[in-house]
DRENLOTOR-58449 format. One record per residue: z negated, x, y of N, C-alpha, C, O in turn; residue in one letter; residue number from 1; chain. Coordinates in steps of 0.001 Angstrom, whole numbers, plus 500000, padded with zeros to 6 digits. Atoms other than C-alpha are relative to their C-alpha. Layout:
> Z:X:Y:Z:X:Y:Z:X:Y:Z:X:Y:A:NUM:A
...
This chain:
> 500442:498492:500007:515809:195404:293897:500506:500843:500656:501736:500890:500685:X:1:A
> 499281:498893:499027:516352:198175:296172:499320:501475:499419:498125:501760:499503:X:2:A
> 500684:498825:500095:516078:201699:294876:500911:501215:501195:502066:501137:501614:X:3:A
> 499888:498856:498949:516293:204855:297332:500660:501288:498557:500083:501501:497491:X:4:A
> 499782:498876:500228:518301:207815:296071:500227:501133:500651:501162:501144:501451:X:5:A
> 500042:498842:498820:517687:211305:297708:500643:501229:499239:500234:501749:498201:X:6:A
> 499480:499083:500568:520034:213817:297194:499777:501828:500926:499214:501919:502017:X:7:A
> 500227:498582:499327:519900:217728:298379:501541:499872:500873:502586:499281:500602:X:8:A
> 498773:499571:498856:522209:218953:301652:499916:501396:499546:500592:501910:500437:X:9:A
> 499990:498991:500148:521809:222256:300352:501195:500632:499623:501782:499709:499058:X:10:A
> 498487:499524:500492:525175:224234:299436:499825:501292:499276:500199:501471:498117:X:11:A
> 499833:498247:500184:524561:228195:299298:498903:500127:498556:497711:499830:498479:X:12:A
> 500711:499342:501328:523547:229455:295629:499010:501298:500281:499394:502408:499913:X:13:A
> 501253:498731:499376:520666:231943:296861:501238:500783:501078:501867:500177:501945:X:14:A
> 499355:499066:499238:522672:235007:298406:501231:500672:498879:501474:501878:498830:X:15:A
> 499345:499677:500976:525224:235002:295482:501575:500100:500567:502442:500790:500031:X:16:A
> 499066:500427:499294:527907:233931:297829:500821:498468:499105:501875:497893:499374:X:17:A
> 499319:501472:500519:528646:230727:295592:499048:498970:500585:497963:498980:501167:X:18:A
> 500574:501324:499353:528265:227224:296289:498693:499166:498854:498579:499549:497690:X:19:A
> 500964:501006:501017:525391:224605:294520:500021:499014:500995:500478:499190:502124:X:20:A
> 500313:500942:499562:524421:221260:295381:499065:499209:499232:497947:499459:498782:X:21:A
> 500720:501065:501170:523663:218179:293405:501070:500022:498752:502252:500362:498798:X:22:A
> 499091:500338:501317:524928:217430:289783:500573:498886:499849:499928:497839:499793:X:23:A
> 499217:501270:500219:527560:215096:289327:499202:498999:498789:499153:497791:499020:X:24:A
> 500162:501058:501467:526335:213268:286099:498641:499438:500404:498467:498220:500441:X:25:A
> 501119:500298:499601:522719:213428:287258:500101:499069:501155:499085:498374:501195:X:26:A
> 499799:501130:498914:523689:211142:290262:500598:498892:499420:500169:497742:499517:X:27:A
> 499140:501354:500083:526464:209144:288800:499455:498916:498434:499442:497694:498289:X:28:A
> 500871:500582:501098:524711:208460:285317:498972:498592:500478:499138:497376:500385:X:29:A
> 501229:500876:499233:521512:206908:287023:500532:498586:500821:500184:497416:500657:X:30:A
> 499540:500834:498824:523393:205205:289875:500397:498649:499333:499832:497574:499537:X:31:A
> 499302:501004:500598:525683:203097:287677:498933:498997:498838:499136:497802:498623:X:32:A
> 501031:500907:500319:522311:202113:285473:499510:499052:500696:499194:497937:500281:X:33:A
> 500828:501053:499078:520871:200723:288712:501230:498910:500184:501083:497689:500138:X:34:A
> 499098:500838:498884:524020:199368:290192:500622:499189:498974:501224:498261:499516:X:35:A
> 499298:501001:500880:525455:197525:286891:498804:499103:499477:498888:498049:498847:X:36:A
> 500947:501498:500054:522067:195873:286769:499707:499064:501121:498963:498091:500996:X:37:A
> 500006:500648:498811:522351:194604:290131:499151:500241:501032:498860:499433:501914:X:38:A
> 501029:499478:499018:519936:196869:291995:500983:500626:500955:502115:501049:500719:X:39:A
> 499043:499474:498743:521121:197986:295466:499406:501237:500264:498241:501410:500622:X:40:A
> 500255:498723:499576:521219:201448:295939:500129:500924:501287:501284:501049:501693:X:41:A
> 499817:499393:498537:520777:203487:299231:499911:501656:499913:498945:502260:499447:X:42:A
> 499981:498543:500111:521738:207128:299498:499305:500817:501327:499494:500490:502498:X:43:A
> 500581:499220:498641:519729:209707:301791:500366:501339:499327:500773:501524:498180:X:44:A
> 500198:498520:500158:519639:213485:302023:499200:500522:501520:499012:499964:502601:X:45:A
> 500647:499040:498430:517931:216004:304688:501063:499729:500818:500718:498983:501735:X:46:A
> 499035:499801:498617:521048:216222:306921:500592:498798:500068:501231:498543:501089:X:47:A
> 498957:501268:499647:522600:212814:306327:501181:500677:499815:501283:501901:499898:X:48:A
> 498520:499990:500223:526345:212578:305617:500344:500231:498693:499871:499663:497709:X:49:A
> 499656:499992:501558:527997:213798:302780:499417:501804:499227:499568:502984:499544:X:50:A
> 500902:498442:500693:525784:216345:300128:500922:500464:499094:501707:499731:498493:X:51:A
> 499301:499469:500559:527317:218889:298509:499902:500208:498141:498903:500237:497421:X:52:A
> 500067:500351:501399:528322:218842:294970:499944:501348:499042:500827:502201:499139:X:53:A
> 499880:498993:500736:527495:221306:292521:501143:500545:499210:501315:500032:498105:X:54:A
> 498953:500101:501023:530692:222930:291174:500094:500615:498872:501139:500931:498303:X:55:A
> 500225:499987:501634:529503:223737:288069:499957:498836:499181:500540:498853:498096:X:56:A
> 499675:501497:500057:529144:220033:287591:500910:499369:499583:500927:498478:498734:X:57:A
> 498268:500688:499935:532895:219336:288059:500512:500657:498621:501361:499967:498056:X:58:A
> 499727:499807:500838:533248:221664:285038:500719:499502:498936:499802:498805:498501:X:59:A
> 499594:500879:500906:535510:220032:282104:498898:499955:498941:499008:498867:498377:X:60:A
> 500785:500263:501071:532628:220410:279463:498359:499218:500479:497380:498995:499767:X:61:A
> 500927:500727:499036:530271:218644:282313:499949:498627:500038:499010:497941:500442:X:62:A
> 499410:501300:499388:532163:215501:282397:499360:499059:499079:498950:499536:498021:X:63:A
> 500611:500655:500859:530715:212356:280881:501109:498617:500705:501937:498508:501610:X:64:A
> 499416:501490:499674:531838:208676:280929:499693:499687:501254:500598:499014:501748:X:65:A
> 500825:500341:499116:529729:208238:283878:500644:500777:501028:500826:500128:502058:X:66:A
> 499653:498984:498999:531145:211297:285943:501596:499452:500345:502154:499533:501439:X:67:A
> 498475:500018:499647:534966:210009:285069:499904:498316:500849:500771:497677:501444:X:68:A
> 499623:501285:498890:533761:206737:286736:500047:500137:501117:501033:499781:501762:X:69:A
> 500449:499284:498481:532430:208078:289850:501420:500648:500536:501976:500345:501592:X:70:A
> 498608:499493:499296:535603:209994:290323:501180:499302:500452:501984:499616:501330:X:71:A
> 499161:501321:499557:537565:206729:290273:499609:499101:500965:500317:498249:501501:X:72:A
> 500519:501179:499092:535333:204915:292367:499905:500434:501679:499020:501084:502235:X:73:A
> 499783:499680:498629:536583:205119:295944:498978:499454:500605:498701:500190:501552:X:74:A
> 501217:500990:499339:533808:202908:297183:498777:500756:500260:498174:500968:501312:X:75:A
> 501171:499038:499996:531145:205056:296002:500207:501116:500284:499137:501724:500311:X:76:A
> 499705:498737:499510:532516:208086:297023:499937:500003:501842:499399:500826:502583:X:77:A
> 500516:500144:498709:532632:206813:300464:498776:499778:500677:498494:499984:501858:X:78:A
> 501186:500313:499424:529455:205774:300678:499321:501334:499468:498147:501284:499834:X:79:A
> 500464:498484:499926:528483:209481:299703:500219:500584:500798:499517:501557:501072:X:80:A
> 499886:499204:498872:530076:210459:302474:499411:499796:501424:499738:500322:502487:X:81:A
> 500776:500248:498539:527662:209009:305049:498604:499375:499426:498114:498317:499819:X:82:A
> 501606:499917:499893:524025:209457:303416:499156:499522:501046:499716:499604:502139:X:83:A
> 500666:500242:499056:521405:208284:305449:499162:501417:500535:499383:502284:499690:X:84:A
> 500927:498955:499899:519033:211122:306843:498713:499528:499613:498330:498368:499770:X:85:A
> 501274:500357:500851:515786:211259:305075:498950:499632:501011:497930:499005:500724:X:86:A
> 500949:500469:498779:514115:210872:308565:500167:498337:500111:499117:497701:500208:X:87:A
> 499345:501349:499946:515898:207299:308722:499687:499286:498866:500078:498120:498921:X:88:A
> 500433:501303:500830:514390:205694:305422:498471:500224:500019:498007:501313:500359:X:89:A
> 501245:499964:500584:510783:204839:304462:499785:499425:498829:500680:498644:498507:X:90:A
> 500537:500470:501323:509177:203904:301235:500173:498175:500353:501040:497451:499865:X:91:A
> 500218:501498:499679:508347:200277:302607:501391:498979:499622:501329:497956:498939:X:92:A
> 498683:500698:500236:512096:199037:302522:500419:500290:498493:501390:499624:498135:X:93:A
> 499590:499918:501752:512426:200213:298366:498999:499882:499219:497871:500104:499657:X:94:A
> 500383:500465:501251:511223:199298:295164:499644:501419:498885:498875:501536:497930:X:95:A
> 500397:498535:500700:511293:202982:293913:501195:501183:500869:502038:501106:501764:X:96:A
> 499268:498725:499282:512695:206411:294657:500741:500855:498556:500160:500978:497478:X:97:A
> 499456:499159:501242:515098:208525:292218:500910:501246:500968:501741:501124:501868:X:98:A
> 499482:498876:499518:515862:212209:292931:501000:500840:498876:500521:501719:498159:X:99:A
> 498829:498995:500872:519028:213787:290897:499770:501539:500052:499293:501995:501091:X:100:A
> 500064:498762:499870:518955:217189:290313:500998:500888:500022:501900:500317:500634:X:101:A
> 499114:499392:499297:521364:220221:290590:499058:500865:500675:497947:500475:501033:X:102:A
> 501166:498862:499666:519909:223975:291861:499950:499450:501743:499051:500017:502363:X:103:A
> 500260:499947:498556:520302:222628:295759:498578:499885:500163:497863:500691:500758:X:104:A
> 501549:500356:499158:516833:220690:295974:498702:501370:499536:497500:501271:499785:X:105:A
> 501404:498616:500305:514561:224216:294750:500597:500607:501219:500108:501735:501162:X:106:A
> 500135:499702:498605:515791:225098:298467:499644:499373:501089:499010:499834:502038:X:107:A
> 499846:501065:498639:516127:222037:300729:498586:499176:499736:497640:499307:500513:X:108:A
> 500569:501190:500163:514078:219093:299043:498424:500746:499307:497378:500102:499384:X:109:A
> 501378:499504:500177:511148:221290:297729:499163:500631:501036:498101:501154:500697:X:110:A
> 500662:499131:499188:510067:222791:300936:500129:498490:501610:499545:498325:502681:X:111:A
> 499961:501296:498632:511165:219366:303262:498325:499031:499800:497829:498494:498810:X:112:A
> 501088:500682:499747:507936:217835:304709:500267:498371:499762:499584:497628:499058:X:113:A
> 499074:501459:500062:509996:214489:304982:500080:499398:498833:499910:498186:498702:X:114:A
> 499871:500298:501433:510476:214398:301419:498531:499522:499415:498336:498520:498727:X:115:A
> 501119:499676:500963:507066:215042:300238:498940:498977:500660:497979:498546:500025:X:116:A
> 500736:501117:499587:505614:212472:302996:500843:498843:499320:500066:497898:499180:X:117:A
> 498859:501042:500537:508575:210014:301403:499112:499715:498664:498477:498693:498401:X:118:A
> 500748:500291:501243:507081:210696:298011:498264:499276:500056:497789:498296:499481:X:119:A
> 501417:500669:500062:503393:210192:298861:500244:498558:500407:499685:497680:499750:X:120:A
> 500249:501313:499593:504090:207142:300592:500682:499161:498891:500262:498009:498778:X:121:A
> 499746:501155:501154:505945:205520:297550:498646:499839:499042:498106:498854:498539:X:122:A
> 501117:500168:501256:503189:206554:295319:498744:499219:500605:498036:498652:499774:X:123:A
> 501025:500604:499671:500461:205045:297906:499976:498510:499704:499048:497745:499445:X:124:A
> 499361:501684:500000:502648:201667:297753:499977:499530:498498:500244:498357:498235:X:125:A
> 499699:500050:501283:502579:202135:293886:501371:499702:499216:501646:499106:498174:X:126:A
> 498421:500490:500588:506193:201972:293404:500310:501602:499380:499762:502661:499684:X:127:A
> 499470:498839:501086:507847:204529:290967:500744:501046:500811:501230:500764:501907:X:128:A
> 499663:498367:499533:509006:208287:291765:500758:500230:498340:500284:500205:497204:X:129:A
> 499152:499310:501251:511731:209388:289294:500859:501223:500700:501385:501241:501813:X:130:A
> 499360:498561:499453:513194:213129:289454:500675:500873:498535:500000:500969:497510:X:131:A
> 499730:499741:501259:515133:214676:286810:500684:501373:500233:501195:501628:501323:X:132:A
> 499587:498765:499763:516240:218448:285925:499360:500613:501014:498138:500762:501016:X:133:A
> 500743:498926:499145:515649:220547:288754:499280:499199:501049:498418:499684:501781:X:134:A
> 500997:500540:499233:514380:217802:290609:498962:499982:500434:498641:499991:501623:X:135:A
> 501616:499706:499814:510891:218042:290045:499881:501246:500948:498822:501296:501572:X:136:A
> 500346:499221:498831:510845:220540:292265:499620:499446:501161:498691:499969:501777:X:137:A
> 500240:500646:498672:510858:218207:295252:498015:499632:499988:497425:499178:500969:X:138:A
> 501471:500409:500434:506906:217684:293818:499173:501264:500675:497979:501068:500904:X:139:A
> 500315:498199:499673:506132:221577:295033:498817:499687:501181:497766:500327:501201:X:140:A
> 501178:499634:499000:504150:220338:298400:499809:498790:500340:499633:498437:501506:X:141:A
> 500147:501300:499828:503835:216663:297394:498149:500232:499909:497585:501185:499371:X:142:A
> 501541:500017:500243:499744:215643:297792:499815:498723:499182:500694:497878:499015:X:143:A
> 500070:501429:500386:498151:212886:296057:498584:499474:500732:498021:500399:501319:X:144:A
> 501067:500366:499109:494954:210672:297772:499069:501168:500360:498414:501191:501402:X:145:A
> 501392:499118:500276:492614:213709:296909:500374:501279:500691:499626:502253:500768:X:146:A
> 499439:498760:499524:494923:216144:298642:500038:501385:499138:499938:502540:499554:X:147:A
> 499417:498774:500985:495746:218202:295261:501005:499631:499858:501407:498578:500355:X:148:A
> 498355:500237:500349:499191:218483:293936:500024:498753:499195:499257:498245:498377:X:149:A
> 499867:501757:500675:500723:215100:293075:500226:500245:498549:499564:499564:497766:X:150:A
> 499944:499741:501548:501695:216324:289689:498726:500556:499127:498821:500516:497900:X:151:A
> 501163:499505:500130:498245:217814:289205:499401:498901:498696:499151:497719:498929:X:152:A
> 500322:501116:501033:497160:216216:285534:500871:499123:499502:500493:498425:498561:X:153:A
> 499325:500928:500553:500156:214246:285042:501124:500754:499236:501474:501911:499470:X:154:A
> 499255:499855:501149:502671:214101:281933:501286:500301:500884:501686:499381:501597:X:155:A
> 498735:500026:499626:506003:215767:283207:500929:500741:499488:500430:501250:498484:X:156:A
> 499128:499420:500588:509096:217510:282254:501028:500592:501327:500917:500160:502474:X:157:A
> 499220:499800:499106:511812:219268:284100:501234:501404:499334:501358:501756:498161:X:158:A
> 499104:498797:500330:514360:222177:283789:499401:500946:499199:498412:501429:499750:X:159:A
> 500943:498850:500483:513062:224749:281337:500255:501710:500273:501429:502078:500220:X:160:A
> 499421:498880:499816:513081:228382:282014:501108:500485:498919:502065:501168:499284:X:161:A
> 498975:499444:500855:515040:229048:278775:501219:499308:500261:502227:499662:499649:X:162:A
> 498580:500392:499962:517736:226948:279964:500732:500500:501554:501894:500532:501959:X:163:A
> 499935:499137:498292:517561:228572:283663:500893:501211:499510:501899:501533:500142:X:164:A
> 499733:498770:500493:518321:231669:281534:501136:499776:499359:501854:500775:499328:X:165:A
> 498509:500380:500850:521349:230192:279556:500976:500016:500962:502126:500438:500843:X:166:A
> 498735:499910:498964:522922:229683:282777:499900:500932:501256:500439:500786:502353:X:167:A
> 499826:498788:499318:522070:232939:284219:499287:499751:501272:499732:500683:501942:X:168:A
> 500578:500343:498358:520279:231953:287612:498649:500273:500022:497904:500159:500996:X:169:A
> 501954:499534:499752:516667:233081:286696:499778:501011:501220:498885:500749:502026:X:170:A
> 500238:498974:498954:516771:235944:289078:500708:499098:501400:500330:499610:502454:X:171:A
> 499237:500436:499128:518944:233689:291509:498909:498936:500936:498515:499130:502086:X:172:A
> 500893:500776:499404:516625:230641:292092:498833:500376:501042:498449:501534:501208:X:173:A
> 501446:499252:499066:513679:231047:294506:498861:499504:499125:497759:499914:499491:X:174:A
> 501201:499875:501092:511346:229792:291336:500719:498949:498905:501668:498180:499056:X:175:A
> 500137:500790:501221:511170:228208:287973:499512:498944:500244:498454:498877:500870:X:176:A
> 500428:501474:499930:511102:224274:287723:498705:500464:498893:497576:500580:499370:X:177:A
> 501239:500388:500892:508751:224559:284504:498971:501073:500702:498019:500489:501220:X:178:A
> 500581:499154:499149:507109:227696:286179:499149:499064:501037:497930:499021:500873:X:179:A
> 500504:500708:499032:506308:225352:289175:499086:499006:499959:498062:498822:500617:X:180:A
> 500873:501316:500423:505284:222135:287429:498434:500840:499464:497337:500434:499849:X:181:A
> 501456:499762:500510:502419:224347:285504:499299:500403:501102:498243:499793:501267:X:182:A
> 500581:499517:499022:501424:226140:288450:499517:499106:500934:498622:499478:501692:X:183:A
> 500571:501289:499183:500846:222762:290277:498926:499351:499306:498270:498521:499936:X:184:A
> 500844:500246:500820:498563:222179:287236:500463:498445:499235:499636:497612:498864:X:185:A
> 499674:501152:500613:500854:219321:285731:499814:500139:498388:499602:501299:498036:X:186:A
> 499872:499955:501282:500833:218608:281868:501371:500010:499355:501920:499005:498903:X:187:A
> 498178:500227:499993:504625:219844:281228:499973:500139:498533:499139:500621:497767:X:188:A
> 499635:500066:501982:506329:219254:277571:501471:500301:500418:501854:500009:501551:X:189:A
> 499038:500166:500159:509581:219969:276921:500671:499859:498937:499868:499791:498006:X:190:A
> 499311:499834:501551:512150:219900:273890:501073:501081:500208:501039:501673:501287:X:191:A
> 499532:499140:500443:514795:222232:272616:501185:500096:501051:501578:498968:501345:X:192:A
> 499068:500163:499017:517694:223323:275394:500662:499167:499611:500970:498971:498435:X:193:A
> 498760:501154:499588:520016:220517:276666:499503:498655:499255:500080:497582:499433:X:194:A
> 500111:501552:500468:518161:217783:274508:499264:499168:501017:498355:499495:501779:X:195:A
> 500829:501063:499485:517275:214598:275849:498718:499973:500142:498237:499995:499009:X:196:A
> 501347:500055:499934:513719:214476:276947:499635:499577:501451:499737:500298:502443:X:197:A
> 500310:500863:499046:512482:211556:279306:498392:500147:500148:497832:500324:499067:X:198:A
> 501602:500042:500175:508597:211629:280185:499499:499156:501194:499870:499376:502347:X:199:A
> 500553:501194:499066:506603:208527:281937:498556:500305:500144:497800:500382:499176:X:200:A
> 501637:499985:499984:503192:209003:283211:499718:499149:501098:499647:499620:502233:X:201:A
> 500533:501044:499027:502180:205684:285016:501329:499524:500656:502106:498786:500049:X:202:A
> 498746:500137:499555:505045:205616:287648:500703:501154:500562:501516:501116:501486:X:203:A
> 499405:498944:500021:505923:208922:287499:501113:499878:498718:500896:499450:497584:X:204:A
> 499151:499587:501403:509301:209802:285455:500600:501004:500329:501063:501210:501451:X:205:A
> 499100:498748:499675:510877:213018:284875:500750:499898:498998:500541:499151:498043:X:206:A
> 499205:499578:501068:513513:214207:282964:500465:501523:500106:500642:502118:501168:X:207:A
> 499938:498581:500122:514216:217711:281592:501252:500438:500344:501237:501545:500882:X:208:A
> 498555:499374:499843:518174:218188:281939:500914:499054:500649:500456:498329:501531:X:209:A
> 498897:500802:500027:521253:216371:282278:500128:499150:499193:500579:498059:499545:X:210:A
> 499938:501104:501163:521093:214656:279011:498854:499457:500212:498713:498500:499450:X:211:A
> 500975:501293:499388:518170:212963:280446:499784:499070:501049:498822:498317:501199:X:212:A
> 499544:500443:498689:519533:211747:283595:499827:498194:499635:499008:497380:500063:X:213:A
> 500027:501409:500112:520560:208367:282091:498612:499232:499348:498221:498151:499787:X:214:A
> 501246:500416:500787:517299:207852:279626:499042:499943:500962:498098:499219:500645:X:215:A
> 500910:500206:498979:515325:208270:283018:500095:498976:500586:499181:498157:500676:X:216:A
> 500306:501266:499581:516896:205789:284808:499976:498759:499180:499693:497655:499646:X:217:A
> 500573:501452:500715:516540:203275:282307:498261:499810:499466:497773:498689:499323:X:218:A
> 501147:499793:499859:513145:204119:281753:499314:499550:501337:498201:499036:501229:X:219:A
> 500338:500369:499119:512785:203471:285488:500772:498359:500149:500086:497513:500723:X:220:A
> 500031:501617:499710:514542:199900:285556:499139:499271:498861:498739:498112:498965:X:221:A
> 500923:500662:501211:512565:199210:282281:498960:499456:501097:498748:498255:501262:X:222:A
> 501470:499894:499061:509495:199692:284972:500628:499031:500963:499955:498000:500948:X:223:A
> 499973:500775:498876:511070:197865:287815:500129:498419:499562:499838:497485:500308:X:224:A
> 499529:501740:500587:512141:194421:285494:498682:499866:500035:498406:498916:500766:X:225:A
> 501106:500609:500359:508496:194328:284594:499055:499635:500839:498104:498910:500547:X:226:A
> 500747:500264:499023:507139:194427:288014:500326:498489:500629:499684:498071:501593:X:227:A
């Protein structure tokens, strides 16, 4: 089995002068769920090369056994330095795609035509698509076969307005994930702040927050193993 992980290339947190990127735990936990099950994982990003890490995800209280494993995994960190460009990958070569979160995707992947076309190709080929935390923002420009929003009428979750408020970035981000998904016509649901919440609707899997990333990956693995 082969799964493509798509990470952000965006490093600037709006005009705050602070940095952002992908959330380490939301990559590491799902990556090891896949790798430990023998899945071949390919990494890609809009610009290729090394994606930026969100500094907040390196804070002591954001660490888990998966992140600690990642920091000691020299081979994986080397692989991370050489992600493929989105323009170089295609859905035909993979069984599923996984988008880790972090605030970065709100700026680049949500606007990326290449990312939107890639997700549309996975959907056409009846292959699972997974996104966690802020990453459901990547569905902003994705269309279904009828030309409507990809998530219209679908059950989804993603980072909540109250969680964004808790990290004090409501006025910094270009849009709120919860609002965007609702605006696109999705059937959005959530649990309490920072509680694990994974939603599957057919071949679409979404997770609410960092606590949901491993659960989302396990849900994806189960789907792949059934095929």
